N, C-alpha and C positions, 0 to 999 in steps of 0.2 A: 504494499500499499504506499504510495506516496502523495506527496501535497498536492500535486499536480492534479492526481483523480480527485481527490477532494476539491480542489477549486472547480473543478469541471461540473462535478455532481452538484454543487451550490449553483452554477451560473444556470446550468439545465433547469433545474427545479425552479430556480427565480423566473427565468424565462419562458418557460413552459412549454420551448420545443428546442431540436437540437440545432435546429437553422438557425434561430434567433439567437442559441446561445454561441454558435461559431462564429456568427457577426461579431458579437460583442468581444469574444475572446481573441477573434482574429485567426482563428485555427480552424483547420480543413474538417468540414462536418465528418467524412469518414475516420479520420484520426481521431476526432472527438467521440464518437461512438464505441470504438475500439478499446479507449480506454476507461469510460463508464463500463464497458461490458466485462474488461479484464476486473474492474473492482468487483462487480457482482460474482464473477466467479471467484475470487479469491475469499469474498466473504461467504457464498455459499448461500445466497438468498437475492430475489430478484428487487431492484428497487426501483423500477421506474415501470409504469403500464405504459406500452407505445400504441398511440394511437397513428392514423393516417396523418396527421397533421402535429398534433400535439402529444405532449408526454404527462403522466400524473405519478407523483410518488405512491407506491405501494406503502403499507404500514409500516415495513423496514424501512422504505425509504424516506418516510417523514422522521424516523429515528436517526436514520445516517445523516440527513439534511439537518437535523438540529445538532448531532454531535459533531459533525463537519464543521458547521459553524463556530461552535465554541472553539473547537480545537486550533482554528483560523485566526479568531478574537484572542485567543493565548498568544499566538505567535506576534500578531500586532503589537499587543501590550509588552512583549518580551522586547522586541524592537523599540518602542518608545523608550522604556525604563534604560534599555544600553546608552541611547544617546542621551537622555538626562543626565546620566551617570557622568558621560563624557563632556558634559558642559559645566562640572565641576559642584554638582549638587552634592555636597559631601556633609559629613558632621551630624548624620542620622542612625539610630538604632532602633529597631522594629523589635517591642516588645509584644509576645503573645501572652496574653493573661486570661486566667480562669475567673470564673465567678468567686471562687471562694478567695483568691488573692484580692479582687476588689473587695469583696465583704470585710476581710480581715485588715482594711486600711493600709496593706502593704504597698499596694501601688500608690496610693496618694501619699504616703513616705517617701517613695523613691522620686515620684515628679517634684517633691518640693525639694530633695538633698538633690536632684540632678539640676534644678536651676538655680541652687545656690553654689553648688561645686563644679557645674560643667555648664555653664551659661551659652556656650556655642554648641550644644549638642542640642539635637530636635529628637525628643524620644516619640517614635511613631507607635501608637498602641490600638490594637487589634484584640479581639476577644474570641475565645474557642476554649475548649474543654477536653484534657485528657490526651487520648491517641491523636486528635488534630493536631494539639500543642507539639506533640514530639514529632511528628511528620514534618510540622511547618519549619522546625529548626533543623532536621537532618536533611530536609530537601532545599533549604536556605532560602525558604518564605518567609522566615522570623530569623532574629539574632538570638535571642533568649526567650525561653518558655518560663512563665511563674504559675505553679499550680499545685495543689495537694497530692494527686497521685504521682508516685515515681514512675518514670518510663520500665517496662520491663527490662530486667537484667539488674545489674549493679552499678554502682557509682564507679567502677574502676577504669571507666573508658571504652571497655570492649564492645560496648552498641554504639561507639561513636560520639556519646554524650558527656560531658562534665557535669556534676552535681553540685549545689550548694544548699545547705537546708539551715532552717532556723525554725526556733517555736515562736510562731507569729500570731497565735490566738491560743483561746483554750474552749473546749465545750463544756459547756456547763447547762445546757438547757436541751430541749428536743421541740421539734417543727412537728404540729398535728393538725388535720383537718379538721375545720371548725365543727363538723359532725362527730368527731371521735369521741368515745366513749370518755377519754381523759381530758379532753380539752377545756372543760370548764373549771379545772384544777388550779390553784395557785401556786403549787409543786409537786413534783411527782419523785417518788423513790424509785431507784433503779429496778427492784424486781418485779414493780408494778408493769413494767414495761414486756416483761417475759411472753405473756400471751401475744403479746402482737410483732410481726415482723418488723425489721428494720430495712427500709426502704433505700436500697443501693443499686447507683449505676452500676453496671457489671464491670468495667473497668475501674471502678474505685474500690471494689471488695479487696484486692490484696493490700491496698494502701491502707483502708480501714483496718485491715486486722495488724498491720504493722503499728497502727497508731494507738488502737484502743484495746487489742488482744490483751495486753498486760497491764490494762489501767482498770480502774472500779467499773467503768462503763460496758466492761465484759459482761458484768451479772445480768444486765438489761437485754443483751444481745442474745438469743436465743435460736431465733433462725433469721435468714436473709429474703427480703423480697426481691429478687433482680430485675432490673429494667435497663433498657438500652440508652437513653438519655435523660437528661434533666427534666425536659418536658413530659415524658412519661412518668418520672418519680413525681411531679406534681399532680398528674392525673389519679395517681395512686392515693397519694395523700389527701386530695380533695374528695374520693370517693371513701374516705376513712379507713384505709387498708393498712395502715402502719405508721410509723413514726422515722424522723430523720434526726441524726445528731446535729446539734445548731449552737451558735455562742449566742449568750444573751446581750453580746455587745452587737451584734448584728440584727436588733429589732427592727431598724429601719430597711431591712433588704426583705423582711417577710412581703409575701404577696398577698393580695384579697383573698379571702378564704381560707387563709392559714392562722394558726394560733401558736406562738413561741411560749412554752412554759419550762421555768427553771427546774433543774434537777435538784433534788433536796440533798442527796448524799453522795456525791462523785463528779469527779471533774477527771478530764482527759486533755493532754496536750494535742495541740493542731499545727504538727510540722508543715513548712511549706518548702518546696524544692524550686530552685532556679536551674533549669539546664541550658547547656550553650555546647556549642561543638569542642571537641578537645582541641581540634588544631585551630582554633580560632586565631587569627594574625590581625583582624582589624584594630587598630589603636583605639578608634572610638568604643568599639563595642565591648574591648577589653576593660576600656574605663569604666564602664557601665556595669560591667559584671564586678569589678573592684567595689564599686558603689554599693551593690545590691550585697555583697557579701558584709558590707560594714552595716546595713540596715537591717540583715537579718539576725545580727549580734547584738542589737541595740533593744534596749528594755521597750516593752509594747505597752502603750500611754493610753489607746483609743481616745486620742484627743484630736481636735479639727486642725488642719494644717491650710499654709497658705505660700504664695510664691509667686513671683511674676511670670506672666505668660510668654511662653515661646513667642518667636515672631512666625507669621505667616511664611507657610512653605512656598518654594515656586512650582509654577504650573508646570505639569509635565508639556501640555499642549503648546504653550508658548515657548518651550526650549526643543522640542521635538519636530524635524523636518517632515512635514506634512505626508509625503510622497515615500519616505522610507519603510514605513510598515507595508504598503501594499509594493514595493519594490522588494523586498524582503520575500513575501509571499509568492511573488512572482519569479524569483531567482534562484531560490533555495528548495532543497528537498529534505525530508527529516535526517536523511543521514549526515547533511552538515553541522546539524545540532548535537548529532550521537558523537559524530569525530570530533566537536569542538568540546563538549564535556569530556571526552578522553583525555584529551590534551591536558585541561584543566588538571583533571584527577591524576594523570600519572607525571603532571610536572614537567614533560619533554615531549619534544614532537617525535623523538626517535623511540620513546618509550611508548608513546600512544600507537605509533604505526605498529609495532612489534605486536602487541596487545591486539589492535585491531586486524593485524594479515593484511597490511599494505605498507607500499614502499615509501618511504619517508617523502620523496619530491610529490608523490601523488597526494599524500595526505596535507603537505602544504599547499598545495595548488586549492584544494577544497575549502583551506581554512581561509585563504586570500578571497577566493571568490564569495565566502561569507561576510567577511568584514568590507567588500565593497558594497554587497547588497544592503548591510545594515547602515554603512556609512562611516562608519569610527574605527580606530584601532581595538581590537579585543584582547590582542596578547602582547606583552613586553617581552622581547627577545633578546637573551642575554648568552655568555660563554657557558652559564651553568644550566642553561634550560630556559623555561619560558614560565613567566607568570601572567594571570589577567590583570587588564587594566581596570580603571573602575569601570568602564562600559561593559568589559568582560566578567568582570564580578556581578553586575545586575545581570546580565544575560545567562551566566550559569545558574543564577539563583533560580531562574525561571524554567531551565532546560528540563529539569527533573520531572517536573510535575506535566509539561508539555510532552514530554517523551512516553511518558507513564499514561496519559490519556490516548496517545495515539497507539500504544500496545492494547488498551483495553478496547478500543475500536470495535474490532470485529464480535467479542462478545456483548458489548454493551448495545449494539445495533439491535442484537437478536433478543437479549432481554429486555431491552425498551419496547420492542415493538410488541412482545407477547404479553408485557404487564404481569401484575402480580395478583393472583385472585385474591380477594376479601380484603386487600390492603391499599391504602392509599396514603403517599407522602404529602404533606402539607407544610409549604414554606411561608413561616411567618416573620413579620416584622417583630421588633422585641419591646413595641410601645404597649403600655396597660391596656388600651381599648381591643387592641388587637389580641392580647392575651386574654382578656375577659371574654371575645367572641370565640376563640378557639377553646377555651375552657367549656364553654356552654356545648359546643359541638362534639369537642370529647367525651362527654359526659352521654350526650345522646347516641353516640356511636357506639359506646360499652353498653347501653340499655337497648340496642336495636336488636330485632330479631331477624335473620341470624346476626350475631355481633359483628361489627365493622373495625378492623384496626385502623387507627388514624394515628400515623406516626407524624409528628411535630418536629421539624427542625427549623433553626434560627436564622435568616436570611433577610439581609435590609432590602427595604423595598426597591431601591433601584438596579439591585441584584438578582431580583426575582424573575425577570423576563429571562435573562440568562441561565438562571437554576431550571426555568422550565424546558427552555428550548434543548439543554444540553442533558435532560433525562436525569436530573437530580432529584425533582418533585413533582408531582402529579398536578398540584394546585398550589396557588401563591394567594396570601391573604395580607394585604399592606396598605400603603398610603398611596394614592396616584402618582405615578412618575413616568410621565411620556418618555417613550422612546425616540429618538432622532432617525431610526431606522425603519423605515416603511414596509420592509420584507419582514422585518420582525414583528411589528405590530399587526401586520395582514394574517399570519399565523396565530395570533392570540386572542383571546376573547375578553374583554373587561367588562366586570359587572359591578355598577357601583352601589355598596350597600348602605352607608348612612353618611350624613351630614357631620363634620365637625369643624372647629373654628379655633385656630390657635389667639388666644386673647390672654394667655396667665404666664406670669414668671415665676421660675423656680429657683428658689434660692436657700441658702441653709437656714434652719431655723434660728441660728445664733446670730442670723443679721438685722441690723438696725430696723431693715423694712420689713423684717417676717411678721408685725405684729400689725401691720397695716390693713385693711378690708379692699383697699384700691390703692394703684400708684397711677403715675404716667410714664412714660419712657423716659422721659428727662430725668426721672428719679434715679434711674439705671446707668448714667453717662458714665459714671466712674466705675461703674463695676464691670470687668469683662464679659463679653457674650461667649458662652461653649456652645459651638454649633459642629455640623459636618463641615467637610471641605467642600468647596464647591465641585470639584472633578468627581466627587461622588456622585451628584445629582443636582447638575445645572439648574434644571426647572425647579424645584425645590428651593433652592438658594436663591435664586433669584425673585421668586415669589416673595418669600421673606423680606428679603432686602427691598422689594419694591413697596412693601407694607410700611418698611422703617422710612424710606424716601418720602412716601406720602404725609407720614407724622413731622417731616423734617427732622428725623433722628438719625445721626452717625453713629451706630454701637462703636465701642473699643472692642475689639476682637482678642480673644483668648486663644490658646491652643485648640486647634481642631481635633475632632476624634470623630471614626466612624460609629463606633458603639454607644448606645444609649447610655448602659451603665457606665462607661467611662466617663461621660458628659456629668452624669448624676453624681457621680463618685467626686469627680473636682467641684461641682456645685455644693454638694453636702461639705467639703472641706472650704468652703469659702472663697474659693478661687474664682468664682463667677456666677453667672444665671443662665440658666435654660429655658429656651421658649418651651410654653406647656399649652395645652388644649383643652377645650371645654369637657371633654370627655374623662379628663384625669379626676374631676371631679367624683366619678362614680368608681374609678379604678386609679387612687392616686399614686404617684411613684413614690418609693417607700423614703422615709428620713428628709423630706423637702419640705419646706413652706408653699404654698400655692397662692399666687399674688394676682388678683386681676387687674389688667393694665386696659384703662378707661380708653387709650387712643392707638389700640392695636385689635386687628383685625384681619386675621389670613384665613381664606377659605381652604378647608381640608377636607378630608372624608377618610374614608376605608373602602376597598376594593378587593373584589376576587377576580383572580385572574387565570384562566384555563386554556388549553388548547381550543382552538375555534371547532376543530373537529371531533372532539371529544365524545367518545361513545362507550368508554367502558364501565361495567356496571357500579363497580365499587366507587368510583371516582364521581360517578353521577348522585351515589347516594350521598359522598361526603359534600358534595354540592348542596343538598337539600338540607342538610344538618346544620352547615355554617350558614345558609340563608336565614334558619330558624334562630340560630346562635346569634345573627347580627339583628333580627327583628327584636329579640329579649333586649339586647344592649339597646336599640334604639329607642327602645320603650323606657327603658331605666334611663336614658340620656335627657329625652324629652320631659319626663317628671322631675328630674333634677332641675331642668331649667325653669321649668314653670314654679317650682319652689326657690 
């Protein structure tokens, strides 16, 4: 399978005929037909229904088009990242943090310490959990992972990661669903929990046994209820099926419908791990690692923090040659990226040539062709071997997931085309109202006959169309985020579920404004706005800033962050304010004061996105459950607005 074949398939599907596609690609029609036929033969499936003048993707073809589009997008993004790095965007360190790391305030402490000790370092923070964090570091998508669970293996470096540990919090309570028999208690003894299972995400169980196995909490742990994700754990707790170890210092992170009850007779340490690559050589990353080690050893105070905000990051779009991504897609094949990855990991062209079974001159020619396509030098060549340039490091970080996706492509096409009976994967934004709707839908799916398994994954609204098209989910529930790609919009169906309005400011409960019923934007003039980077969703960003302009308000910008929990963590620590929505009054974000802003009104809402040609029975049942959940939330929102 080659990129050329995927590019041809995408064009044929987009144009609807081989003739139109051949004209657009400037490739002879017989040659184009042969390449698509070879791809079909390699995959063992028919991708196109061929008519006299037009072609239509088969079910397998629909899946192949989705996945091929995602692969080509990943290659374009890799090219852009390489060119941005070549223009001198430096001094950044990517932290991939878990929810527990945010809850424990370790992330807030690191942000504060970095602003003080490393003022020229930009901390880029993304949110993930467990295996996704470890993979992100191993594959170069993140520099450091912070979380509770230790990666498989030990800390010796045999698994490619080096670990730092520190006791960053203490488990002294349990999280229960509001309907649980013990939810009304003021305190619980450990032995009283034994009749009920501890709800554990499956990859957390080894870490929990290490942390709690010899602590007094062991008396409460009789059996486990294993689930796949935190969202599944939330479902089980909501249904009253177990309990989750928690810290009473995390009360501000409890979700609606949950109750946090202190433990009367036991405590357990909560160690956090920081994982980074053993062979890390980037000086910026190493400085942040040293700072984390220092913070991990510091006493835990559970107090708020403050720091100067980081400056705005340079725009990728402004720095990248607009034609470079398309040129790379036209002029390279997957082998170029495999060869480049081998050279970086072998440390020399000769070593990579021997490992690949190629001659050194042939390999050098392939790498020069890749550098011409990307448009920047990727390798610094010296007497002792080669090393990646800044652009090369950026490209290498993205090679592993790109090549892994290409390797999975044949199986993913077949799996996505067949679907999974009785199961639907729902991508959700992490906003309170979306979580409220998804919780309603989860309860309905569990109670349905026959039961429907609704697996919930966390995907930001701007990323949801891509997640749908590359087969990671069946449905997406989020906030309207129009795509600029007509071909993408044409393949998706958007259903607006309820109206919402951005009219709140979220601030720390200790902030002087927190006691007021209503404020104006001018009252926030000196407090940094904590918001998404514009490149994540230009349409949403511009809509909000247009509302600011109408009110003659220019916000002071704080550090941007993709994840809501990161934004809320910074606001709770007094680092700034976040935009809030009317719906937050029925599902308030944890640990924050909600202030009505008299001169702010940004129209928003919640939408359900699906494939336009969706016909799978489990997915249609899930759509009905989500609509019902949204209607319930809409009624609660209307009732709250009237009151």
